[in-house]
C-alpha positions as CSV (number, residue, x, y, z in Angstrom):
1,M,19.7,-10.7,1.7
2,L,23.4,-11.6,1.9
3,Y,24.1,-10.6,5.5
4,E,23.7,-11.9,9.0
5,M,21.4,-9.9,11.2
6,D,23.1,-7.9,13.8
7,S,21.6,-6.8,17.1
8,A,20.3,-3.6,15.6
9,A,18.5,-5.5,12.8
10,T,17.1,-8.0,15.2
11,A,15.7,-5.1,17.3
12,R,14.1,-3.6,14.2
13,L,12.6,-6.9,13.3
14,E,11.1,-7.4,16.8
15,K,9.7,-3.9,16.8
16,Y,8.2,-4.4,13.3
17,F,6.7,-7.7,14.2
18,G,5.4,-6.2,17.4
19,G,3.5,-3.6,15.5
20,I,1.9,-6.3,13.3
21,S,1.2,-8.6,16.2
22,A,-0.8,-5.7,17.9
23,L,-3.3,-6.0,15.0
24,L,-3.9,-9.7,15.7
25,K,-5.0,-9.0,19.4
26,D,-5.2,-12.7,20.4
27,R,-2.1,-14.1,22.1
28,R,-2.2,-17.4,20.2
29,K,-2.5,-15.6,16.9
30,R,0.5,-13.4,17.7
31,E,2.5,-16.5,18.7
32,S,1.6,-18.3,15.5
33,F,2.3,-15.3,13.3
34,A,5.8,-14.9,14.8
35,M,6.5,-18.6,14.4
36,Y,5.3,-18.7,10.9
37,A,7.1,-15.4,9.9
38,F,10.4,-16.5,11.4
39,G,10.0,-19.8,9.5
40,I,9.5,-17.9,6.3
41,L,12.6,-15.7,6.9
42,G,14.8,-18.5,8.2
43,E,16.7,-21.3,6.4
44,G,15.0,-24.3,4.8
45,E,13.9,-25.0,1.3
46,R,10.1,-25.4,2.0
47,K,8.3,-22.5,3.6
48,S,4.9,-24.2,4.4
49,A,3.4,-25.2,7.7
50,E,4.7,-28.7,8.1
51,P,8.4,-28.1,7.5
52,I,8.3,-24.9,9.5
53,A,6.8,-26.8,12.4
54,A,9.5,-29.5,12.1
55,R,12.3,-26.9,12.1
56,T,10.7,-25.1,15.0
57,C,10.4,-28.1,17.4
58,A,13.4,-29.6,19.1
59,E,11.1,-32.5,20.2
60,P,9.7,-34.4,17.3
61,E,6.6,-35.5,19.3
62,R,5.6,-31.8,19.5
63,T,5.8,-31.2,15.8
64,R,2.2,-32.4,15.1
65,N,0.8,-30.0,17.7
66,V,2.7,-27.1,16.3
67,H,1.8,-28.1,12.8
68,D,-1.9,-28.1,13.7
69,K,-1.5,-24.7,15.4
70,L,0.0,-23.2,12.3
71,L,-2.7,-24.7,10.1
72,H,-5.4,-23.2,12.3
73,F,-3.7,-19.8,12.2
74,L,-3.7,-19.9,8.4
75,G,-6.9,-21.6,7.5
76,G,-9.1,-21.2,10.5
77,A,-8.3,-18.1,12.5
78,K,-10.0,-14.8,11.6
79,W,-7.7,-11.8,11.3
80,S,-7.5,-8.9,8.8
81,D,-5.3,-9.4,5.8
82,E,-5.9,-5.8,4.8
83,A,-4.8,-4.4,8.1
84,V,-1.7,-6.5,8.3
85,R,-0.7,-5.8,4.7
86,L,-1.2,-2.1,5.2
87,E,1.1,-2.1,8.3
88,A,3.7,-3.8,6.2
89,A,3.3,-1.4,3.3
90,R,3.7,1.6,5.5
91,Y,6.8,0.2,7.1
92,A,8.5,-0.5,3.7
93,I,7.4,2.8,2.2
94,G,8.7,4.6,5.2
95,A,12.1,3.0,4.8
96,L,12.3,3.6,1.0
97,S,11.1,7.2,1.3
98,E,14.1,8.1,3.4
99,R,16.3,7.8,0.3
100,E,14.0,7.9,-2.8
101,D,10.7,9.1,-4.0
102,V,7.9,6.4,-3.8
103,G,5.4,7.2,-6.5
104,T,5.1,4.3,-8.8
105,W,2.5,1.5,-8.4
106,I,2.8,-1.7,-10.4
107,V,-0.1,-4.1,-11.2
108,D,0.8,-7.6,-12.4
109,D,-0.1,-11.2,-11.8
110,T,1.8,-14.5,-11.3
111,G,1.1,-18.2,-11.3
112,F,1.2,-20.6,-8.4
113,L,1.9,-24.0,-10.0
114,K,-0.1,-26.9,-8.6
115,Q,-0.2,-30.7,-9.1
116,G,-3.8,-31.4,-8.0
117,K,-7.2,-29.9,-8.6
118,H,-8.5,-29.1,-5.1
119,S,-6.5,-26.0,-4.2
120,V,-8.8,-23.0,-4.3
121,G,-8.9,-21.3,-7.7
122,V,-6.7,-23.9,-9.4
123,Q,-7.3,-24.8,-13.1
124,R,-5.4,-25.0,-16.4
125,Q,-4.9,-21.4,-17.4
126,Y,-2.2,-19.2,-18.9
127,T,0.5,-17.8,-16.6
128,G,3.3,-15.6,-17.6
129,S,5.4,-17.3,-14.9
130,A,5.6,-20.5,-16.9
131,G,5.0,-18.8,-20.3
132,K,2.3,-21.3,-21.1
133,I,-1.0,-22.8,-20.0
134,A,-0.4,-24.7,-16.8
135,N,-2.3,-26.1,-13.8
136,C,-2.1,-23.2,-11.4
137,Q,-3.6,-20.5,-9.3
138,I,-3.3,-16.9,-10.3
139,G,-2.5,-14.1,-7.9
140,V,-2.9,-10.5,-8.9
141,S,-0.6,-8.1,-7.1
142,L,-0.2,-4.4,-6.5
143,G,3.3,-3.2,-5.7
144,V,5.0,0.1,-5.0
145,A,8.4,0.9,-6.6
146,T,11.2,3.4,-6.5
147,S,13.9,3.7,-9.1
148,T,15.8,0.9,-7.3
149,E,13.3,-1.1,-5.3
150,H,9.9,-2.9,-5.6
151,V,7.8,-4.3,-2.9
152,P,4.2,-5.8,-3.0
153,I,1.6,-4.2,-0.8
154,D,-1.4,-6.3,-1.8
155,F,-2.4,-9.6,-3.4
156,A,-5.7,-11.1,-4.5
157,L,-6.5,-14.6,-5.7
158,Y,-8.2,-14.8,-9.0
159,L,-11.2,-17.1,-8.7
160,P,-12.2,-18.5,-12.2
161,E,-15.9,-18.6,-13.0
162,D,-15.9,-22.5,-12.8
163,W,-14.9,-22.0,-9.1
164,A,-17.0,-19.0,-8.3
165,N,-20.2,-20.7,-9.6
166,D,-19.6,-24.2,-8.1
167,P,-21.3,-24.6,-4.7
168,V,-19.5,-27.8,-3.9
169,R,-16.0,-26.4,-4.6
170,R,-16.9,-23.2,-2.7
171,R,-17.9,-25.1,0.3
172,K,-14.8,-27.3,0.4
173,A,-12.5,-24.3,-0.1
174,R,-14.5,-22.2,2.4
175,I,-14.9,-19.4,0.0
176,P,-16.9,-16.5,1.7
177,A,-20.4,-15.9,0.4
178,D,-19.6,-12.3,-0.5
179,V,-16.7,-13.4,-2.8
180,Q,-18.0,-13.8,-6.3
181,F,-16.4,-13.9,-9.8
182,R,-14.3,-10.9,-10.5
183,T,-11.9,-10.4,-13.4
184,K,-8.2,-9.7,-12.8
185,I,-8.9,-6.1,-13.8
186,D,-11.6,-5.9,-11.2
187,L,-9.2,-7.2,-8.6
188,A,-6.5,-4.8,-9.6
189,L,-8.8,-1.8,-9.5
190,D,-10.1,-2.8,-6.0
191,M,-6.5,-2.9,-4.7
192,I,-5.7,0.4,-6.3
193,E,-8.8,2.0,-4.7
194,K,-7.9,0.7,-1.3
195,A,-4.4,2.0,-1.6
196,V,-5.8,5.5,-2.6
197,C,-8.2,5.4,0.4
198,A,-5.3,4.5,2.7
199,E,-3.4,7.6,1.3
200,L,-0.3,5.6,0.3
201,P,2.0,7.7,-1.9
202,G,1.4,7.1,-5.6
203,K,1.5,9.0,-8.8
204,I,1.5,6.5,-11.7
205,V,0.1,3.0,-12.2
206,L,2.1,0.7,-14.5
207,A,0.7,-2.5,-16.0
208,D,1.1,-4.7,-19.0
209,S,-1.4,-5.0,-21.9
210,A,-3.6,-7.5,-20.0
211,Y,-4.7,-4.5,-17.9
212,G,-3.8,-1.6,-20.2
213,E,-6.0,-2.8,-23.0
214,S,-9.0,-2.2,-20.8
215,S,-10.5,1.3,-21.2
216,A,-12.3,0.8,-17.9
217,F,-8.9,0.2,-16.2
218,R,-7.4,3.3,-17.7
219,E,-10.4,5.5,-17.0
220,T,-10.7,4.4,-13.4
221,V,-7.1,5.0,-12.7
222,R,-7.5,8.5,-14.1
223,A,-10.7,9.1,-12.1
224,L,-8.7,8.2,-8.9
225,G,-6.3,11.0,-9.7
226,L,-3.4,8.9,-10.9
227,D,-1.4,8.7,-14.2
228,Y,-0.9,5.5,-16.0
229,G,1.7,3.8,-18.1
230,V,0.3,0.7,-19.7
231,G,1.0,-1.8,-22.5
232,I,-1.5,-2.1,-25.2
233,H,-2.1,-4.7,-28.0
234,S,-0.7,-4.0,-31.4
235,T,-4.2,-4.0,-32.8
236,T,-5.5,-1.1,-30.6
237,K,-6.8,1.7,-32.7
238,V,-5.5,5.3,-32.2
239,R,-5.7,8.6,-34.0
240,R,-2.6,10.8,-34.0
241,V,-2.9,14.3,-32.7
242,G,-1.2,16.9,-34.9
243,S,0.7,19.9,-33.7
244,N,-2.4,22.0,-34.6
245,G,-4.7,19.7,-32.6
246,R,-6.2,18.0,-35.6
247,L,-6.8,14.3,-35.5
248,G,-5.3,11.9,-38.1
249,L,-6.9,8.9,-39.6
250,P,-7.5,5.8,-37.3
251,F,-4.7,3.2,-37.4
252,S,-3.8,0.3,-35.3
253,A,-0.7,0.9,-33.1
254,A,1.2,-1.5,-35.3
255,E,0.1,0.2,-38.5
256,L,1.1,3.6,-37.1
257,G,4.5,2.3,-36.1
258,L,5.2,1.1,-39.6
259,R,4.2,4.5,-41.1
260,I,6.9,6.3,-39.0
261,P,10.3,6.5,-40.7
262,K,13.1,4.5,-39.0
263,K,15.2,7.6,-38.6
264,K,12.5,9.0,-36.3
265,F,13.2,6.3,-33.7
266,R,15.6,7.4,-31.0
267,K,17.9,5.1,-29.0
268,I,17.1,5.4,-25.2
269,T,18.9,3.6,-22.4
270,W,16.7,3.0,-19.5
271,R,18.8,0.9,-17.1
272,E,22.3,-0.3,-16.6
273,G,22.2,-4.1,-16.5
274,S,24.6,-6.4,-14.8
275,K,26.4,-7.2,-18.1
276,A,25.3,-4.4,-20.4
277,S,23.1,-1.3,-20.7
278,L,19.5,-2.0,-21.5
279,A,18.5,0.1,-24.5
280,S,16.1,0.1,-27.5
281,R,14.7,2.4,-30.1
282,F,11.6,4.5,-29.3
283,H,9.3,7.0,-30.9
284,L,6.7,9.0,-29.0
285,C,3.7,10.7,-30.4
286,R,0.4,12.1,-29.1
287,V,-2.7,10.1,-29.8
288,K,-6.3,9.7,-28.8
289,I,-7.6,6.2,-28.4
290,V,-10.4,4.9,-30.6
291,H,-13.1,3.0,-28.8
292,D,-16.9,3.1,-28.6
293,D,-17.8,4.4,-25.1
294,G,-20.3,7.1,-26.1
295,M,-17.8,9.9,-25.7
296,P,-16.9,12.0,-28.8
297,I,-13.2,11.3,-29.6
298,E,-12.6,15.1,-29.7
299,D,-13.4,15.2,-26.0
300,R,-11.1,12.4,-25.0
301,E,-7.8,13.0,-23.3
302,A,-4.7,13.0,-25.5
303,V,-2.0,10.6,-24.3
304,W,1.5,9.6,-25.3
305,L,1.8,6.5,-27.5
306,I,5.3,5.0,-26.9
307,I,6.4,2.8,-29.8
308,E,9.3,0.5,-29.2
309,W,11.4,-1.0,-32.0
310,P,13.8,-3.5,-30.4
311,Y,17.1,-4.0,-32.2
312,D,16.4,-7.7,-32.8
313,E,13.0,-7.1,-34.4
314,L,12.2,-6.3,-38.0
315,A,9.5,-3.8,-37.1
316,P,8.1,-1.9,-34.1
317,S,6.6,-4.5,-31.8
318,K,5.9,-3.0,-28.4
319,F,3.3,-0.3,-27.7
320,M,2.5,1.6,-24.5
321,L,0.2,4.5,-23.5
322,T,0.9,7.0,-20.8
323,T,-0.7,10.1,-19.3
324,L,2.6,11.3,-17.8
325,R,3.0,15.1,-18.2
326,D,4.3,16.8,-21.3
327,S,7.1,18.5,-19.3
328,M,9.0,15.2,-19.0
329,S,11.8,14.4,-21.4
330,K,11.2,11.4,-23.6
331,K,14.0,9.6,-21.8
332,E,12.3,10.2,-18.5
333,L,9.0,8.9,-19.9
334,V,10.6,5.7,-21.1
335,R,12.5,5.2,-17.9
336,H,9.3,5.6,-15.8
337,I,7.4,3.1,-18.0
338,K,10.3,0.5,-17.9
339,E,10.2,0.4,-14.0
340,R,7.8,-2.4,-14.4
341,W,10.6,-4.8,-15.4
342,R,11.4,-5.7,-11.8
343,T,8.1,-7.3,-11.1
344,E,9.2,-10.7,-12.3
345,R,12.3,-10.6,-10.3
346,M,10.3,-9.7,-7.2
347,Y,8.1,-12.7,-7.8
348,E,11.2,-14.9,-8.2
349,D,12.6,-13.7,-4.9
350,M,9.4,-14.1,-3.0
351,K,8.9,-17.6,-4.4
352,G,12.5,-18.8,-4.2
353,E,13.5,-17.2,-0.9
354,L,10.3,-16.7,1.1
355,G,8.0,-19.5,-0.2
356,L,5.3,-17.3,-1.7
357,D,4.0,-20.3,-3.7
358,H,4.7,-23.0,-1.0
359,F,1.3,-22.9,0.7
360,E,-0.1,-26.4,0.7
361,G,-3.6,-25.7,2.1
362,R,-6.7,-25.6,0.0
363,S,-8.8,-22.8,1.6
364,F,-9.4,-19.3,0.3
365,R,-8.6,-17.7,3.7
366,G,-5.5,-19.9,4.1
367,W,-4.1,-18.7,0.8
368,H,-4.6,-15.1,1.6
369,H,-3.2,-15.4,5.2
370,H,-0.1,-17.2,3.9
371,V,0.5,-14.5,1.3
372,S,0.0,-11.8,3.9
373,V,2.8,-13.2,6.1
374,V,5.1,-13.4,3.1
375,I,4.3,-9.8,2.2
376,C,5.2,-8.8,5.8
377,C,8.5,-10.6,5.6
378,Y,9.4,-9.2,2.2
379,A,8.6,-5.7,3.3
380,F,11.1,-6.1,6.1
381,V,13.8,-7.5,3.8
382,V,13.3,-4.6,1.3
383,A,13.4,-2.1,4.2
384,E,16.7,-3.6,5.5
385,R,18.2,-3.5,2.0
386,A,17.2,0.2,1.8
387,K,19.0,0.9,5.1
388,I,22.2,-1.0,4.2
389,F,22.7,-0.1,0.6
390,P,22.7,3.4,-0.8
391,P,20.8,3.9,-4.1
392,S,24.0,3.4,-6.2
393,A,24.9,0.2,-4.4
394,A,21.3,-1.0,-4.6
395,R,21.4,-0.7,-8.4
396,K,24.4,-3.1,-8.4
397,S,23.0,-5.5,-5.8
398,R,19.4,-5.8,-6.8
399,D,20.1,-8.8,-9.1
400,R,21.5,-10.8,-6.3
401,P,19.4,-13.4,-4.4
402,L,17.8,-12.3,-1.1
403,R,18.9,-14.2,1.9
404,L,18.2,-13.2,5.5
405,A,19.3,-15.3,8.5
406,A,16.6,-14.8,11.1
């Protein structure tokens, strides 16, 4: 965030950290949390334990002791990631709610690039962060968003089957016995369920096709009382619902898009970018999804299929489903769905400015503890931005880097 903290901001930070520290109970844990968090928020390119210890100590001979203390706080000390993250979530949501409605939840995942093979969960796997298969860990996140801001409230490390089923790796990475293989979809649904149980404000869950293609994901979200807006594959089969309620023939989303006349696509602008408006061509129609789950298709819920035809494409190429209400205009529906775009920028800010991917330990607990501290720091940054910038200013400033002098 491009400003120096004044006395009021410093007081807010101390009060906020005080609330989190109360959850840690032990004095040494509270001291280590404060040291590590201020190291995350402060200057310095690397935001891992060793460089934070070096920047903290005026006396070089004490650096080793401080480093060991931070390593124990991250990898050895027991404290509740869930409780700490929930405190951070409520703080950020409270600040955002003062100026905008907080109702959108966003599921996504990001890669943590690694050089070796010993960090927990690391293997060669596809990550959208690099746009290719790379040696990395994958973290699945749940964030909350307004029309101008986006903040993560939970993260889970994806543990590939090769890791989950390897006793030697599990022992070295200190993976708890109750942690077994779970898909990214399983991890996402678990975080959503916890957020619902915590009564955090939420109305709609947004996700890309890696999650939206799953009928279990969509149905669980609906069972939890939430709407969804999710990407799907072009091959997903649907049947169009006519104005009389009759179902059309089954087509893939791509086939249906090609059958719709070009003149039926409408230009919709969903955001003002830093250089130009972001707009594309869209067509919306009611459909029922074709899949074999034992339920007659006539009994399934009708949803909106949003077909996007970008101006630089020869045919419709993006497909989304949403259960958002019929009373919304088509422009409102598209703008809601497109709120997911900020996720990648959030990851970039958290990695580039707060060291989300700088953790150099190898343990399962250490990874989650590090991510919890980064979530706490980012929640404070977003809350400060909400206080300083009104919504109109936030729209202009949200593409700037986040810097906060602590």
